[in-house]
DSSP file (Angstrom, degrees, kcal/mol; ACC not computed):
  #  RESIDUE AA STRUCTURE BP1 BP2  ACC     N-H-->O    O-->H-N    N-H-->O    O-->H-N    TCO  KAPPA ALPHA  PHI   PSI    X-CA   Y-CA   Z-CA
    1    1 A M     >        0   0    0      0, 0.0     4,-2.8     0, 0.0     5,-0.2   0.000 360.0 360.0 360.0 -29.9   29.4    0.2    7.6
    2    2 A A  H  >  +     0   0    0      1,-0.2     4,-2.2     2,-0.2     5,-0.2   0.903 360.0  49.4 -58.9 -40.8   26.3    1.4    9.5
    3    3 A T  H  > S+     0   0    0      2,-0.2     4,-1.9     1,-0.2    -1,-0.2   0.915 111.5  49.2 -64.5 -42.3   26.2    4.6    7.5
    4    4 A G  H  > S+     0   0    0      1,-0.2     4,-2.0     2,-0.2    -2,-0.2   0.896 110.3  50.9 -62.2 -40.9   26.6    2.7    4.3
    5    5 A N  H  X S+     0   0    0     -4,-2.8     4,-2.2     1,-0.2    -1,-0.2   0.895 107.9  52.5 -64.6 -40.0   23.7    0.4    5.3
    6    6 A K  H  X S+     0   0    0     -4,-2.2     4,-2.7     1,-0.2    -1,-0.2   0.907 109.0  50.2 -61.7 -40.9   21.5    3.3    6.1
    7    7 A E  H  X S+     0   0    0     -4,-1.9     4,-2.7     2,-0.2    -1,-0.2   0.892 108.4  52.4 -65.9 -39.4   22.2    4.8    2.6
    8    8 A I  H  X S+     0   0    0     -4,-2.0     4,-2.2     2,-0.2    -2,-0.2   0.937 112.9  44.3 -60.6 -46.9   21.3    1.5    0.9
    9    9 A V  H  X S+     0   0    0     -4,-2.2     4,-2.2     2,-0.2     5,-0.2   0.910 112.1  52.6 -65.9 -42.3   18.0    1.3    2.8
   10   10 A R  H  X>S+     0   0    0     -4,-2.7     4,-3.2     1,-0.2     5,-0.5   0.933 110.0  48.7 -58.0 -46.1   17.3    5.0    2.1
   11   11 A R  H  X>S+     0   0    0     -4,-2.7     4,-1.2     1,-0.2     5,-0.9   0.912 109.9  51.7 -61.1 -42.6   17.9    4.4   -1.7
   12   12 A A  H  <5S+     0   0    0     -4,-2.2     4,-0.3    -5,-0.2    -1,-0.2   0.892 117.8  38.2 -62.1 -38.9   15.6    1.3   -1.7
   13   13 A L  H  <5S+     0   0    0     -4,-2.2    51,-0.3    -5,-0.1    -2,-0.2   0.911 129.9  25.4 -79.2 -43.9   12.8    3.3   -0.1
   14   14 A E  H ><5S+     0   0    0     -4,-3.2     3,-1.0    -5,-0.2     4,-0.3   0.922 122.1  44.9 -90.3 -48.2   13.1    6.7   -1.7
   15   15 A D  G >X<S+     0   0    0     -4,-1.2     4,-2.0    -5,-0.5     3,-1.3   0.738  95.5  75.4 -74.9 -22.8   14.8    6.2   -5.1
   16   16 A S  G 34<S+     0   0    0     -5,-0.9    -1,-0.2    -4,-0.3    -2,-0.1   0.759  84.8  66.5 -62.0 -24.4   12.7    3.1   -6.2
   17   17 A W  G <4 S+     0   0    0     -3,-1.0    -1,-0.3     1,-0.2    -2,-0.2   0.809 112.2  32.4 -68.8 -28.4    9.8    5.4   -6.9
   18   18 A Q  T <4 S+     0   0    0     -3,-1.3    -2,-0.2    -4,-0.3    -1,-0.2   0.734 137.8  21.0 -93.7 -27.8   11.7    7.0   -9.8
   19   19 A D    ><  -     0   0    0     -4,-2.0     3,-2.2     1,-0.1    -1,-0.2  -0.730  56.6-175.2-146.0  89.5   13.7    3.9  -10.8
   20   20 A P  T >  S+     0   0    0      0, 0.0     3,-1.7     0, 0.0     4,-0.4   0.663  78.4  82.5 -60.7 -13.7   12.3    0.4   -9.7
   21   21 A G  T >> S+     0   0    0      1,-0.3     4,-1.0     2,-0.2     3,-0.8   0.684  70.3  78.7 -63.0 -17.6   15.6   -1.0  -11.2
   22   22 A V  H <> S+     0   0    0     -3,-2.2     4,-2.6     1,-0.2     5,-0.3   0.782  81.1  67.9 -63.3 -23.4   17.3   -0.1   -7.9
   23   23 A F  H <> S+     0   0    0     -3,-1.7     4,-2.3     1,-0.2    -1,-0.2   0.907  97.3  51.7 -60.6 -39.9   15.7   -3.2   -6.4
   24   24 A D  H <4 S+     0   0    0     -3,-0.8    -1,-0.2    -4,-0.4    -2,-0.2   0.860 115.2  42.7 -63.5 -34.5   17.9   -5.4   -8.7
   25   25 A E  H  < S+     0   0    0     -4,-1.0    -2,-0.2     1,-0.1    -1,-0.2   0.864 125.2  30.2 -77.6 -38.1   21.0   -3.5   -7.4
   26   26 A L  H  < S+     0   0    0     -4,-2.6    89,-3.2    88,-0.1     2,-0.5   0.612 102.4  77.1-105.0 -15.0   20.1   -3.4   -3.7
   27   27 A I  E  < S-a  115   0A   0     -4,-2.3    89,-0.2    -5,-0.3    83,-0.0  -0.866  74.9-126.0-108.5 130.5   18.1   -6.5   -2.9
   28   28 A S  E >   -     0   0A   0     87,-2.6     3,-1.8    -2,-0.5    16,-0.1  -0.286  20.7-118.8 -67.9 151.9   19.7   -9.9   -2.6
   29   29 A S  E 3  S+     0   0A   0      1,-0.3    -1,-0.1    15,-0.2    17,-0.1   0.763 117.4  49.6 -63.2 -24.1   18.4  -12.8   -4.6
   30   30 A D  E 3  S+     0   0A   0     14,-0.1    -1,-0.3    13,-0.1    -2,-0.1   0.143  83.8 144.5-101.0  20.3   17.5  -14.6   -1.3
   31   31 A Y  E <   -     0   0A   0     -3,-1.8    13,-2.2    84,-0.1     2,-0.4  -0.253  29.2-168.8 -57.4 140.3   15.6  -11.5    0.1
   32   32 A V  E     -aB 117  43A   0     84,-1.6    86,-1.8    11,-0.2     2,-0.4  -0.988   2.0-168.9-132.8 125.9   12.5  -12.2    2.2
   33   33 A G  E     -aB 118  42A   0      9,-2.6     9,-2.8    -2,-0.4     2,-0.5  -0.937   6.1-155.8-117.4 138.1   10.2   -9.3    3.1
   34   34 A Y  E     +a  119   0A   0     84,-3.2    86,-2.9    -2,-0.4    -2,-0.0  -0.949  17.4 167.2-116.8 128.6    7.4   -9.5    5.7
   35   35 A D    >   -     0   0    0     -2,-0.5     3,-2.5    84,-0.2    86,-0.1  -0.971  32.1-143.9-140.4 120.2    4.4   -7.1    5.6
   36   36 A P  T 3  S+     0   0    0      0, 0.0    85,-0.1     0, 0.0    -1,-0.1   0.682 100.5  64.7 -61.6 -15.0    1.3   -7.8    7.8
   37   37 A A  T 3  S+     0   0    0     -3,-0.0    84,-0.0     2,-0.0    -3,-0.0   0.575  95.7  72.3 -80.2  -8.6   -0.8   -6.4    4.9
   38   38 A L  S <  S-     0   0    0     -3,-2.5    -3,-0.2     1,-0.1     4,-0.1  -0.848  73.1-143.0-112.5 144.1    0.3   -9.3    2.7
   39   39 A P  S    S+     0   0    0      0, 0.0    -1,-0.1     0, 0.0    -2,-0.0   0.764  87.5  29.8 -74.0 -24.2   -0.8  -13.0    2.9
   40   40 A E  S    S-     0   0    0     -5,-0.1    -5,-0.2     1,-0.0    -2,-0.0  -0.931  92.4 -94.8-132.8 153.9    2.7  -14.3    1.9
   41   41 A P        -     0   0    0      0, 0.0     2,-0.4     0, 0.0    -7,-0.2  -0.300  40.1-113.5 -63.2 154.0    6.3  -13.1    2.3
   42   42 A I  E     -B   33   0A   0     -9,-2.8    -9,-2.6    -4,-0.1     2,-0.5  -0.748  35.3-157.2 -86.0 135.1    7.9  -11.1   -0.5
   43   43 A R  E  >  -B   32   0A   0     -2,-0.4     4,-1.2   -11,-0.2   -11,-0.2  -0.968  40.4 -23.3-126.8 128.6   10.7  -13.0   -2.1
   44   44 A G  H  > S-     0   0    0    -13,-2.2     4,-2.0    -2,-0.5   -15,-0.2   0.183  89.8 -61.6  70.0 172.5   13.7  -11.8   -4.1
   45   45 A P  H  > S+     0   0    0      0, 0.0     4,-2.4     0, 0.0    -1,-0.2   0.868 134.4  53.3 -60.2 -37.9   14.1   -8.6   -6.2
   46   46 A Q  H  > S+     0   0    0      1,-0.2     4,-2.6     2,-0.2    -2,-0.2   0.902 107.4  51.0 -67.3 -39.0   11.3   -9.5   -8.5
   47   47 A G  H  X S+     0   0    0     -4,-1.2     4,-2.4     2,-0.2    -1,-0.2   0.901 110.2  50.1 -61.6 -40.4    8.9  -10.0   -5.6
   48   48 A A  H  X S+     0   0    0     -4,-2.0     4,-2.5     2,-0.2    -2,-0.2   0.908 111.3  48.6 -64.1 -41.6    9.9   -6.6   -4.2
   49   49 A K  H  X S+     0   0    0     -4,-2.4     4,-2.5     2,-0.2    -2,-0.2   0.902 110.8  50.5 -65.0 -40.6    9.2   -5.0   -7.7
   50   50 A N  H  X S+     0   0    0     -4,-2.6     4,-1.3     2,-0.2    -2,-0.2   0.919 112.6  46.2 -63.6 -43.3    5.8   -6.7   -8.0
   51   51 A N  H  X S+     0   0    0     -4,-2.4     4,-0.8     1,-0.2     3,-0.3   0.929 113.3  49.7 -63.9 -45.3    4.8   -5.5   -4.5
   52   52 A F  H >X S+     0   0    0     -4,-2.5     4,-2.6     1,-0.2     3,-0.8   0.894 104.2  60.5 -57.9 -42.8    6.1   -2.0   -5.3
   53   53 A K  H 3X S+     0   0    0     -4,-2.5     4,-2.7     1,-0.3     5,-0.3   0.849  95.6  59.6 -60.0 -37.6    4.1   -2.0   -8.6
   54   54 A Q  H 3X S+     0   0    0     -4,-1.3     4,-0.7    -3,-0.3    -1,-0.3   0.864 113.6  38.6 -61.6 -32.2    0.8   -2.4   -6.9
   55   55 A Y  H <X S+     0   0    0     -3,-0.8     4,-1.9    -4,-0.8    -2,-0.2   0.878 114.9  50.8 -83.8 -40.6    1.4    0.9   -5.0
   56   56 A S  H  < S+     0   0    0     -4,-2.6     6,-0.2     1,-0.2    -2,-0.2   0.851 112.3  49.0 -67.3 -31.4    3.1    2.8   -7.8
   57   57 A D  H  < S+     0   0    0     -4,-2.7    -1,-0.2    -5,-0.2    -2,-0.2   0.808 115.6  44.1 -72.3 -29.3    0.2    1.9  -10.2
   58   58 A A  H  < S+     0   0    0     -4,-0.7    30,-1.9    -5,-0.3    29,-1.8   0.707 111.2  53.6 -89.6 -21.5   -2.4    3.0   -7.6
   59   59 A F  E >< S-C   86   0A   0     -4,-1.9     3,-1.4    27,-0.2    27,-0.2  -0.916  71.7-147.6-126.6 108.5   -0.8    6.3   -6.4
   60   60 A E  E 3  S+C   85   0A   0     25,-2.4    25,-2.4    -2,-0.5    -3,-0.1  -0.471  88.1   9.9 -68.2 137.4    0.1    9.0   -8.8
   61   61 A G  E 3  S+     0   0A   0      1,-0.2    -1,-0.3    23,-0.2    22,-0.1   0.689  91.3 172.4  68.4  17.6    3.2   11.0   -7.7
   62   62 A A  E <   +     0   0A   0     -3,-1.4     2,-0.3    -6,-0.2    22,-0.2  -0.285   1.9 157.9 -63.3 141.7    3.8    8.5   -4.9
   63   63 A H  E     -C   83   0A   0     20,-2.1    20,-2.5     2,-0.0     2,-0.4  -0.983  31.8-136.8-158.6 157.4    7.0    8.8   -3.0
   64   64 A I  E     -C   82   0A   0     -2,-0.3     2,-0.5   -51,-0.3    18,-0.2  -0.944  12.1-159.9-117.2 139.9    8.5    7.9    0.3
   65   65 A T  E     -C   81   0A   0     16,-2.9    16,-2.2    -2,-0.4     2,-0.4  -0.986  18.2-132.7-119.5 124.6   10.6   10.2    2.5
   66   66 A V  E     +C   80   0A   0     -2,-0.5    14,-0.3    14,-0.2     3,-0.1  -0.634  24.9 179.0 -74.5 127.6   12.9    8.7    5.1
   67   67 A K  E     -     0   0A   0     12,-3.0     2,-0.3    -2,-0.4    13,-0.2   0.824  62.5  -1.2 -98.4 -42.2   12.3   10.6    8.4
   68   68 A D  E     -C   79   0A   0     11,-1.6    11,-2.5     2,-0.0    -1,-0.4  -0.991  57.8-170.3-149.3 150.5   14.7    8.8   10.8
   69   69 A Q  E     -C   78   0A   0     -2,-0.3     2,-0.4     9,-0.2     9,-0.2  -0.996   4.4-173.4-143.5 143.7   17.2    5.9   10.7
   70   70 A I  E     -C   77   0A   0      7,-2.3     7,-3.3    -2,-0.3     2,-0.4  -0.999  12.7-167.8-132.0 132.4   19.2    4.0   13.4
   71   71 A A  E     +C   76   0A   0     -2,-0.4     2,-0.3     5,-0.2     5,-0.2  -0.957  13.8 168.1-125.6 141.6   21.8    1.4   12.4
   72   72 A E  E >   -C   75   0A   0      3,-2.4     3,-2.2    -2,-0.4     2,-0.1  -0.926  64.4 -41.3-149.4 124.7   23.6   -1.2   14.4
   73   73 A G  T 3  S-     0   0    0     -2,-0.3    36,-0.0     1,-0.3     0, 0.0  -0.382 125.5 -17.6  59.4-126.2   25.6   -4.0   13.0
   74   74 A D  T 3  S+     0   0    0     -2,-0.1    36,-2.8    -3,-0.1     2,-0.4   0.275 120.9  89.7 -95.0  11.1   23.8   -5.5   10.0
   75   75 A A  E <   -CD  72 109A   0     -3,-2.2    -3,-2.4    34,-0.2     2,-0.4  -0.862  50.3-170.8-116.2 144.7   20.4   -3.9   10.9
   76   76 A V  E     -CD  71 108A   0     32,-2.6    32,-2.9    -2,-0.4     2,-0.5  -0.996   8.3-157.7-131.2 127.1   18.8   -0.6   10.0
   77   77 A A  E     -CD  70 107A   0     -7,-3.3    -7,-2.3    -2,-0.4     2,-0.4  -0.908  18.4-172.1-101.4 130.6   15.6    0.7   11.6
   78   78 A T  E     -CD  69 106A   0     28,-2.7    28,-2.5    -2,-0.5     2,-0.5  -0.985  18.9-159.8-131.1 129.9   13.8    3.3    9.4
   79   79 A R  E     +CD  68 105A   0    -11,-2.5   -12,-3.0    -2,-0.4   -11,-1.6  -0.933  29.7 173.5-102.3 129.5   10.8    5.6   10.1
   80   80 A W  E     -CD  66 104A   0     24,-2.6    24,-2.2    -2,-0.5     2,-0.4  -0.874  28.3-143.1-136.4 164.8    9.3    6.8    6.8
   81   81 A E  E     -CD  65 103A   0    -16,-2.2   -16,-2.9    -2,-0.3     2,-0.4  -0.999  14.7-159.8-129.3 133.1    6.4    8.7    5.4
   82   82 A G  E     +CD  64 102A   0     20,-3.1    20,-2.5    -2,-0.4     2,-0.3  -0.915  11.0 179.8-114.3 141.7    4.6    7.9    2.1
   83   83 A R  E     +CD  63 101A   0    -20,-2.5   -20,-2.1    -2,-0.4     2,-0.3  -0.969  14.6 128.1-137.2 151.8    2.5   10.3    0.0
   84   84 A G  E     - D   0 100A   0     16,-1.4    16,-3.0    -2,-0.3     2,-0.5  -0.925  51.7 -95.9 174.9 168.5    0.5   10.0   -3.2
   85   85 A R  E     -CD  60  99A   0    -25,-2.4   -25,-2.4    -2,-0.3     2,-1.2  -0.904  38.2-123.5-104.3 127.6   -2.8   10.6   -5.0
   86   86 A H  E     +C   59   0A   0     12,-3.0    11,-3.4    -2,-0.5    10,-0.8  -0.554  54.9 143.3 -74.4  95.9   -5.1    7.5   -5.2
   87   87 A T        +     0   0    0    -29,-1.8     2,-0.3    -2,-1.2   -28,-0.2   0.367  56.2  47.8-117.8   1.1   -5.6    7.3   -9.0
   88   88 A G  S    S-     0   0    0    -30,-1.9     8,-0.2     6,-0.1   -30,-0.1  -0.940  94.2 -80.7-139.5 162.1   -5.6    3.6   -9.6
   89   89 A E        -     0   0    0     -2,-0.3     2,-0.4     6,-0.1    -2,-0.1  -0.338  44.5-177.5 -63.5 140.4   -7.3    0.5   -8.0
   90   90 A L  B >   -F   93   0B   0      3,-1.9     3,-2.5   -32,-0.1   -35,-0.1  -0.964  66.7 -16.5-143.0 123.9   -5.6   -0.9   -4.9
   91   91 A M  T 3  S-     0   0    0     -2,-0.4    -2,-0.0     1,-0.3    -1,-0.0   0.844 129.6 -51.5  53.1  36.8   -6.7   -4.0   -3.0
   92   92 A G  T 3  S+     0   0    0      1,-0.2    -1,-0.3     0, 0.0    -3,-0.1   0.443 109.6 127.6  82.4  -0.1  -10.1   -3.8   -4.8
   93   93 A V  B <   -F   90   0B   0     -3,-2.5    -3,-1.9    -5,-0.1    -1,-0.2  -0.810  57.7-131.6 -92.8 120.1  -10.7   -0.2   -3.9
   94   94 A P        -     0   0    0      0, 0.0    -6,-0.1     0, 0.0    -5,-0.1  -0.275  40.2 -78.5 -66.6 157.7  -11.4    2.0   -7.0
   95   95 A P        +     0   0    0      0, 0.0    -8,-0.2     0, 0.0    -6,-0.1  -0.251  43.7 179.6 -59.2 140.4   -9.5    5.2   -7.5
   96   96 A T        -     0   0    0    -10,-0.8    -9,-0.2    -8,-0.2     3,-0.1   0.551  36.7-127.8-115.5 -15.8  -10.8    8.1   -5.4
   97   97 A G        +     0   0    0    -11,-3.4     2,-0.2     1,-0.3   -10,-0.1   0.482  60.9 143.5  77.2   1.7   -8.4   10.9   -6.4
   98   98 A K        -     0   0    0    -12,-0.3   -12,-3.0   -13,-0.1     2,-0.4  -0.493  53.3-123.6 -79.3 143.4   -7.7   11.5   -2.7
   99   99 A E  E     -D   85   0A   0    -14,-0.2     2,-0.3    -2,-0.2   -14,-0.2  -0.679  33.1-163.6 -77.8 135.0   -4.2   12.5   -1.4
  100  100 A I  E     -D   84   0A   0    -16,-3.0   -16,-1.4    -2,-0.4     2,-0.4  -0.910  15.2-167.5-123.2 153.3   -3.0   10.0    1.2
  101  101 A V  E     +D   83   0A   0     -2,-0.3     2,-0.3   -18,-0.2   -18,-0.2  -0.989  13.9 173.6-135.9 126.5   -0.3   10.2    3.8
  102  102 A V  E     -D   82   0A   0    -20,-2.5   -20,-3.1    -2,-0.4     2,-0.3  -0.952  16.0-150.7-131.0 153.6    0.9    7.1    5.7
  103  103 A E  E     +D   81   0A   0     -2,-0.3    20,-2.1   -22,-0.2     2,-0.3  -0.902  20.7 168.7-120.2 153.3    3.8    6.4    8.1
  104  104 A G  E     -DE  80 122A   0    -24,-2.2   -24,-2.6    -2,-0.3     2,-0.4  -0.968  26.5-134.3-155.4 170.1    5.6    3.3    8.6
  105  105 A L  E     -DE  79 121A   0     16,-3.3    16,-2.9    -2,-0.3     2,-0.4  -0.997  17.7-168.8-130.8 134.8    8.6    1.6   10.2
  106  106 A N  E     -DE  78 120A   0    -28,-2.5   -28,-2.7    -2,-0.4     2,-0.5  -0.971  11.8-159.2-122.4 141.4   10.9   -0.9    8.6
  107  107 A L  E     -DE  77 119A   0     12,-2.5    12,-2.5    -2,-0.4     2,-0.4  -0.985  23.8-172.7-114.9 117.8   13.6   -3.1   10.2
  108  108 A T  E     -DE  76 118A   0    -32,-2.9   -32,-2.6    -2,-0.5     2,-0.4  -0.915  14.8-157.5-120.4 134.9   16.0   -4.2    7.5
  109  109 A R  E     -DE  75 117A   0      8,-3.2     7,-2.7    -2,-0.4     8,-1.6  -0.932  14.6-165.2-112.1 135.9   18.9   -6.6    7.6
  110  110 A L  E     - E   0 115A   0    -36,-2.8     2,-0.3    -2,-0.4     5,-0.2  -0.848  11.4-172.6-120.0 154.3   21.8   -6.4    5.2
  111  111 A R  E >  S- E   0 114A   0      3,-2.6     3,-1.4    -2,-0.3    -2,-0.0  -0.964  75.0  -9.5-144.9 128.5   24.6   -8.7    4.1
  112  112 A D  T 3  S-     0   0    0     -2,-0.3     3,-0.1     1,-0.3    -1,-0.0   0.864 130.2 -51.5  53.0  41.2   27.5   -7.8    1.8
  113  113 A G  T 3  S+     0   0    0      1,-0.2     2,-0.3   -85,-0.0    -1,-0.3   0.611 118.3 102.7  77.4  12.0   25.9   -4.5    0.8
  114  114 A K  E <  S- E   0 111A   0     -3,-1.4    -3,-2.6   -87,-0.0     2,-0.5  -0.947  76.3-110.8-129.0 150.9   22.5   -6.0   -0.1
  115  115 A I  E     +aE  27 110A   0    -89,-3.2   -87,-2.6    -2,-0.3    -5,-0.2  -0.665  38.7 166.4 -78.4 124.5   19.1   -6.1    1.6
  116  116 A V  E     +     0   0A   0     -7,-2.7   -84,-1.6    -2,-0.5     2,-0.3   0.654  62.0  16.3-112.6 -23.5   18.4   -9.7    2.7
  117  117 A E  E     +aE  32 109A   0     -8,-1.6    -8,-3.2   -86,-0.2    -1,-0.3  -0.994  60.3 179.4-154.1 143.9   15.5   -9.4    5.1
  118  118 A E  E     -aE  33 108A   0    -86,-1.8   -84,-3.2    -2,-0.3     2,-0.5  -0.981  15.6-161.4-153.0 135.8   12.9   -6.8    6.0
  119  119 A W  E     -aE  34 107A   0    -12,-2.5   -12,-2.5    -2,-0.3     2,-0.5  -0.979  19.2-168.5-114.4 122.6   10.0   -6.4    8.3
  120  120 A S  E     + E   0 106A   0    -86,-2.9     2,-0.4    -2,-0.5   -14,-0.2  -0.950  11.2 177.0-118.0 128.6    7.6   -3.6    7.4
  121  121 A N  E     + E   0 105A   0    -16,-2.9   -16,-3.3    -2,-0.5     2,-0.3  -0.991  17.1 156.5-128.8 123.2    4.9   -2.2    9.6
  122  122 A W  E     - E   0 104A   0     -2,-0.4     2,-2.4   -18,-0.3     3,-0.3  -0.906  54.4 -83.7-144.2 169.5    2.9    0.7    8.3
  123  123 A D     >  +     0   0    0    -20,-2.1     4,-2.0    -2,-0.3     5,-0.1  -0.418  55.1 155.0 -79.7  69.3   -0.5    2.4    8.8
  124  124 A T  H  > S+     0   0    0     -2,-2.4     4,-2.6     1,-0.2    -1,-0.2   0.905  74.0  53.5 -61.3 -42.9   -2.5    0.2    6.4
  125  125 A L  H  > S+     0   0    0     -3,-0.3     4,-2.3     1,-0.2    -1,-0.2   0.927 108.1  49.8 -58.7 -46.4   -5.7    1.0    8.3
  126  126 A G  H  > S+     0   0    0      1,-0.2     4,-2.5     2,-0.2    -1,-0.2   0.891 110.1  50.6 -60.8 -40.4   -5.1    4.7    8.0
  127  127 A M  H  X S+     0   0    0     -4,-2.0     4,-1.9     2,-0.2    -1,-0.2   0.937 110.8  48.3 -63.4 -45.8   -4.5    4.4    4.3
  128  128 A L  H  <>S+     0   0    0     -4,-2.6     5,-2.2     1,-0.2     6,-1.1   0.853 112.6  49.2 -64.6 -33.9   -7.7    2.4    3.8
  129  129 A Q  H ><5S+     0   0    0     -4,-2.3     3,-1.0    -5,-0.2    -1,-0.2   0.904 108.5  53.4 -68.4 -41.2   -9.6    5.0    5.8
  130  130 A Q  H 3<5S+     0   0    0     -4,-2.5    -2,-0.2     1,-0.3    -1,-0.2   0.848 110.6  45.8 -64.8 -34.3   -8.1    7.9    3.8
  131  131 A V  T 3<5S-     0   0    0     -4,-1.9    -1,-0.3    -5,-0.1    -2,-0.2   0.457 117.2-114.4 -88.3   0.6   -9.3    6.3    0.5
  132  132 A G  T < 5S+     0   0    0     -3,-1.0    -3,-0.2    -4,-0.3    -2,-0.1   0.627  78.6 127.9  82.4  13.6  -12.7    5.6    1.9
  133  133 A A  S   <S+     0   0    0     -5,-2.2    -4,-0.2    -6,-0.2    -5,-0.1   0.830  82.8  14.8 -71.7 -30.9  -12.5    1.8    1.8
  134  134 A I  S    S-     0   0    0     -6,-1.1    -2,-0.3    -9,-0.1    -1,-0.2  -0.982  94.6 -98.5-139.1 150.2  -13.5    1.7    5.5
  135  135 A P        -     0   0    0      0, 0.0     2,-0.1     0, 0.0    -6,-0.1  -0.369  34.4-122.3 -70.6 146.8  -15.0    4.3    7.7
  136  136 A S     >  -     0   0    0     -7,-0.2     4,-2.5     1,-0.1     5,-0.2  -0.375  30.8-104.6 -75.8 165.7  -12.7    6.3   10.1
  137  137 A A  H  > S+     0   0    0      1,-0.2     4,-1.7     2,-0.2     5,-0.1   0.883 123.4  51.9 -59.6 -38.4  -13.5    6.3   13.8
  138  138 A T  H  > S+     0   0    0      2,-0.2     4,-1.1     1,-0.2    -1,-0.2   0.926 110.3  47.2 -64.4 -45.5  -14.9    9.8   13.5
  139  139 A A  H  4 S+     0   0    0      1,-0.2     3,-0.4     2,-0.2     4,-0.3   0.889 111.1  52.0 -64.4 -38.8  -17.2    8.8   10.6
  140  140 A A  H >< S+     0   0    0     -4,-2.5     3,-0.8     1,-0.2    -1,-0.2   0.854 107.6  52.8 -66.0 -34.4  -18.4    5.7   12.5
  141  141 A Q  H 3< S+     0   0    0     -4,-1.7    -1,-0.2     1,-0.2    -2,-0.2   0.754 103.7  57.0 -73.3 -24.3  -19.2    7.7   15.5
  142  142 A T  T 3<        0   0    0     -4,-1.1    -1,-0.2    -3,-0.4    -2,-0.2   0.459 360.0 360.0 -88.9  -0.1  -21.4   10.2   13.6
  143  143 A R    <         0   0    0     -3,-0.8    -1,-0.2    -4,-0.3    -2,-0.1   0.486 360.0 360.0 -77.9 360.0  -23.8    7.5   12.2
């Protein structure tokens, strides 16, 4: 089952960029997702789609690549990389046209072949620095 769970999580992370409908297939109706960049938990497949949309609207050609996965029981840990060109507003930041690369880790819990809970930690600071919303440490030091 661990291999099957890894594939479900991989599909949710990678395939959703081409077909957000996979959220309806793979995410449980009682899903709760936690992301420190968000003020409230993400709830259900529609909440996951809404959260996804803010990034897919802001980054042209956006995609995630799963780099590593470890599964045990009903849990899957995933290390991933996201890429895209910043062509739409995100978190109040106007489009910059810059290519961004971020890395993250998710811990996902599944039940009956569906994702029910997920903790996501990713390099939000790095993304905001790459789009110029906040200065990088190097830029701050040269002032």
